C-alpha positions, -999 to 999 in steps of 0.1 A, spaced: 0 0 0 16 33 -11 16 63 12 9 97 -2 39 120 5 34 152 25 48 181 6 36 208 31 72 220 39 84 224 3 50 241 -5 57 266 22 92 272 7 77 277 -27 53 303 -12 84 320 4 100 321 -31 69 336 -46 72 363 -20 109 367 -27 106 371 -64 85 403 -59 104 415 -28 138 413 -44 126 428 -77 106 457 -61 133 465 -35 150 483 -65 122 510 -64 132 525 -30 169 517 -37 168 541 -65 165 571 -42 191 556 -19 218 550 -46 209 584 -62 220 601 -30 249 579 -20 266 579 -54 254 613 -67 234 600 -96 209 613 -121 174 598 -122 184 577 -152 215 564 -135 196 556 -102 173 533 -122 202 513 -138 200 488 -109 164 480 -118 174 479 -155 202 454 -147 178 431 -128 154 430 -158 181 426 -185 189 393 -168 154 381 -180 165 389 -216 197 369 -212 183 340 -191 147 337 -203 151 308 -228 182 292 -211 162 290 -179 135 269 -196 161 247 -212 179 242 -178 146 232 -162 140 206 -188 175 191 -184 181 190 -147 146 192 -132 127 213 -106 148 207 -75 183 214 -90 170 244 -109 154 258 -77 186 252 -57 207 270 -82 182 299 -84 181 302 -46 219 301 -43 224 327 -70 198 349 -53 217 347 -20 249 357 -38 232 386 -57 217 401 -25 250 396 -7 268 416 -34 242 443 -32 247 445 6 285 446 1 282 474 -24 271 498 3 301 491 25 324 492 -4 307 524 -17 308 511 -52 281 517 -77 296 491 -101 294 464 -74 257 475 -68 249 470 -105 266 436 -104 245 425 -75 213 437 -92 222 418 -123 230 386 -105 198 389 -85 180 392 -118 195 359 -129 180 343 -98 146 359 -103 145 346 -139 153 311 -128 127 313 -99 100 326 -122 106 297 -145 105 270 -118 82 281 -90 49 281 -110 52 245 -125 69 233 -93 41 245 -70 15 231 -94 32 197 -93 35 198 -55 -3 203 -54 -8 174 -77 -21 195 -106 -58 202 -112 -78 223 -89 -54 218 -60 -25 230 -81 -45 260 -93 -54 268 -57 -18 268 -46 -8 290 -76 -35 315 -66 -21 316 -31 14 319 -45 3 349 -67 -12 366 -36 21 362 -17 39 375 -48 18 407 -46 24 408 -9 62 408 -14 58 436 -40 37 456 -14 61 452 16 94 459 -2 88 497 -8 71 501 26 98 483 45 127 501 28 108 534 30 104 531 68 141 521 72 152 552 53 126 575 70 136 611 69 174 605 65 187 633 44 213 613 26 204 576 30 230 549 24 226 513 13 237 503 48 205 521 61 183 495 44 206 465 51 179 449 73 157 443 42 187 426 25 194 405 56 157 393 56 161 383 19 193 365 25 178 346 55 148 334 35 171 323 7 193 304 31 165 286 49 148 277 16 180 263 2 185 240 32 149 228 32 148 221 -5 181 203 -4 169 177 22 134 173 9 123 151 -21 105 170 -48 84 153 -75 98 159 -109 80 165 -142 76 135 -165 107 131 -186 105 129 -223 131 118 -249 115 138 -277 140 159 -295 129 194 -305 145 220 -328 145 251 -306 156 274 -334 129 261 -357 102 265 -330 112 301 -323 111 309 -360 77 292 -363 63 311 -332 75 344 -347 56 337 -379 24 346 -360 18 383 -365 -4 387 -334 23 370 -313 49 395 -324 25 423 -315 20 405 -282 57 405 -275 58 443 -278 27 445 -256 42 424 -228 75 444 -230 55 477 -226 32 463 -199 60 452 -176 77 485 -182 45 504 -174 39 484 -142 74 490 -129 79 525 -144 48 540 -130 57 534 -94 95 538 -97 92 573 -112 65 582 -87 88 571 -58 116 593 -72 93 622 -77 77 621 -42 109 614 -23 132 636 -45 146 669 -32 125 700 -39 155 717 -55 158 689 -80 121 689 -90 109 664 -64 83 669 -36 106 662 -7 82 640 11 90 617 40 104 585 25 84 563 49 52 579 37 63 576 1 70 539 6 36 534 21 19 553 -8 38 531 -34 29 500 -13 -8 509 -18 -2 507 -56 8 470 -51 -21 464 -27 -45 476 -54 -28 453 -79 -34 424 -55 -71 434 -51 -74 438 -89 -60 403 -94 -84 388 -69 -113 406 -85 -101 397 -120 -101 360 -109 -138 363 -102 -148 381 -134 -123 365 -159 -148 338 -168 -174 363 -178 -155 385 -201 -131 379 -230 -94 388 -227 -99 413 -255 -126 431 -235 -107 430 -202 -74 442 -217 -89 470 -237 -110 481 -207 -81 482 -181 -58 498 -207 -82 526 -213 -88 530 -175 -50 532 -170 -47 557 -198 -74 580 -182 -59 578 -147 -23 586 -159 -37 615 -181 -55 629 -150 -22 626 -131 -5 646 -158 -30 674 -161 -42 679 -125 -21 707 -108 3 696 -82 -13 722 -58 -44 701 -57 -41 677 -27 -59 649 -10 -57 632 24 -42 596 19 -37 569 45 0 561 49 26 549 74 52 575 83 88 568 95 75 566 131 54 536 121 22 556 127 -7 552 103 -20 586 96 -38 605 68 -11 623 49 -16 652 25 -3 642 -10 -9 657 -45 -41 644 -61 -21 635 -92 -2 609 -71 -35 593 -60 -44 588 -97 -10 572 -102 -16 548 -73 -51 539 -85 -36 528 -118 -25 497 -100 -60 484 -105 -56 488 -142 -22 471 -145 -32 442 -122 -48 419 -148 -29 429 -179 -3 400 -180 -27 370 -183 -49 387 -209 -19 398 -231 -6 363 -228 -39 347 -238 -44 370 -268 -8 367 -280 -7 329 -279 -42 321 -292 -41 296 -320 -4 288 -316 -8 251 -306 25 233 -300 44 266 -302 28 279 -271 56 265 -249 84 282 -268 62 314 -269 62 313 -231 100 314 -231 101 343 -255 76 361 -233 99 357 -203 127 375 -223 104 404 -229 102 410 -191 133 431 -198 109 459 -205 106 463 -167 142 475 -168 144 494 -200 112 515 -199 117 528 -163 153 538 -172 139 557 -202 114 573 -180 142 583 -156 161 599 -186 130 618 -196 125 629 -160 160 644 -161 151 663 -193 114 672 -191 105 666 -155 89 637 -136 54 643 -147 63 651 -183 79 616 -185 45 600 -180 36 609 -216 56 578 -225 33 557 -203 3 572 -221 18 562 -255 25 526 -241 -11 523 -228 -24 535 -261 -4 506 -278 -21 481 -254 -55 494 -265 -44 489 -301 -32 454 -294 -64 444 -276 -87 457 -303 -67 452 -335 -32 436 -331 -44 405 -312 -65 392 -341 -50 358 -349 -29 360 -380 0 339 -394 23 357 -418 
């Protein structure tokens, strides 16, 4: 009589990794204001760490999928966790060495880890749940923890920095120690626990031929641009907002308490979490085309309002200040509109993916790998926004977000129509 294995502990570790993917990625948002002051950088330069993290997706997207197929879930996960620990350690060391180059190196290595983790945690958690409804349920919880990590990162770092005039990386080292500790514990647990592996196959595939075939679908190519812009929008909206609110007044910023700023940006991620939960309930009632076009138009309207509403117009907003007190803080109304755009960005990824891969059949798998490489937009677009902020101001840079959202509307209504060249 066979005994069903209990995978409760590795499931908890996978949940921790879901949390860490977002936490380590989104810690780059508050770090931008820190490295900007410590190394005397421009807005563009301060976002190069974020860019380095996401460039790793471009480099490792397809190789990560190939590695997973060759060595399995457990070994891939162990490598990812070890690389993540090293990357965060280097980031920590860059503060004590006072080296921006070392900081960029740490961000890039952390990006390698995030790419590997993104590739392995979803199928691995589904397998640990035995697939089917249980697997989907675990993935839903994992997604919620991912959003939680994205919410906590800017709040935690913002509180650590508080009202420090010239914050240093060492001031936010507790956040990095937390990340390192989770990576270390997860590695040890995964090393000593048996993990079910995917069914092996001896089928040989021509990867180059599959990539060429996938790119022969016109709507898929439009979809690659859409996912590139979407990830850039999601990250760029809040990273630019953080720099704007926490930036020095003499440099065009608002000079707000960094703890309050972190809390405001955290609300953006909370709204994304709520949007994903709501989206899960209504996704079965509306087509991906309707959902994507609707939320893209909503985001466009909210960002347009953020641009045109005068900065003098303010609203009371609940936030946590550097003393850990939850109080209503006065913030520009335009920033409230930017935060609310989190509701719009929350459900874009699955709908873009569904529309872009419709009718692709056996090429859907390779298309998923190509999609992962386009996550690099989360590094490139925010850096471009930073460069624009240096030239035309923080709010003026959001016209690029408007143009990107307009493209998503085009993709939803026109570019997503299934067509093979």
